[in-house]
C-alpha positions in Angstrom: 121.4 107.6 109.7 119.0 106.2 107.1 116.6 108.1 104.8 114.2 107.1 102.1 115.5 108.1 98.7 113.0 108.1 95.9 113.2 108.7 92.2 111.0 111.5 90.8 110.8 110.8 87.1 107.9 110.4 84.7 108.7 106.7 84.0 110.3 105.6 87.3 108.5 107.7 89.8 108.1 106.0 93.1 111.1 103.7 93.1 112.7 104.1 96.5 115.2 102.6 98.9 116.1 103.1 102.5 119.6 104.4 102.2 122.4 104.8 104.8 123.4 108.4 104.1 126.9 108.0 105.5 127.7 105.4 102.8 128.1 108.2 100.2 130.2 111.3 100.0 128.1 113.4 97.6 125.0 113.4 95.4 126.8 112.0 92.4 127.6 108.8 94.4 124.0 108.6 95.7 122.5 109.1 92.3 124.8 106.5 90.7 123.8 104.0 93.5 120.1 104.6 93.0 120.4 104.2 89.3 122.2 100.9 89.7 119.7 99.7 92.2 116.9 100.5 89.8 118.6 98.7 86.9 119.2 95.7 89.2 115.5 95.6 90.2 114.3 95.8 86.6 116.7 93.0 85.5 115.6 90.8 88.3 112.0 91.2 87.3 112.8 90.6 83.6 111.8 94.1 82.6 114.6 94.3 80.0 113.1 97.1 77.9 112.9 99.2 81.0 116.6 98.5 81.8 117.5 100.3 78.6 115.5 103.3 79.6 116.9 103.3 83.1 120.5 103.3 81.7 119.7 106.7 80.1 118.4 108.1 83.4 120.3 111.1 84.6 119.4 111.6 88.3 120.1 114.8 90.1 119.0 116.8 93.2 117.1 120.0 93.3 116.2 120.1 97.0 119.6 120.6 98.7 122.7 122.7 98.0 125.1 120.2 99.5 125.1 116.6 100.6 125.8 117.4 104.2 122.3 119.0 104.5 120.8 115.6 104.3 122.2 114.8 107.7 120.1 117.5 109.2 116.8 116.3 107.7 114.0 114.8 109.8 114.1 111.0 109.7 110.7 111.0 108.0 111.9 113.2 105.1 111.9 111.6 101.7 114.9 112.7 99.6 113.9 113.0 95.9 116.2 112.5 93.0 114.9 114.0 89.8 115.2 112.1 86.5 116.0 113.4 83.1 112.6 114.9 82.4 112.3 117.5 85.2 
C-alpha cells in the first residue's frame, strides 16, 4: 500500500516520495523518514546550506487523527506533512 507523502512547508514545499505505508507504525516514524530523505536529497545535490535548514524542520500531520486512517485513503490521495511554519 503506497501513497505519495509530500512536505508542506514554505521552504521545502513539494518534496515528495512514494512511501510504503506499512513500513511505519505512526506519524512520528513517517515524519522522521521524510526528514531524513529530504536531508539525503539535499546533500546529494550539494545544497549544504539547505541541509542545515532541513535539520531544523519539525514535520507533523494535521489531516488525520491516527496513522491507521492512512490505510483507508484513496490511492491517489497525497498525504501532506506540515513543516515548522504552519
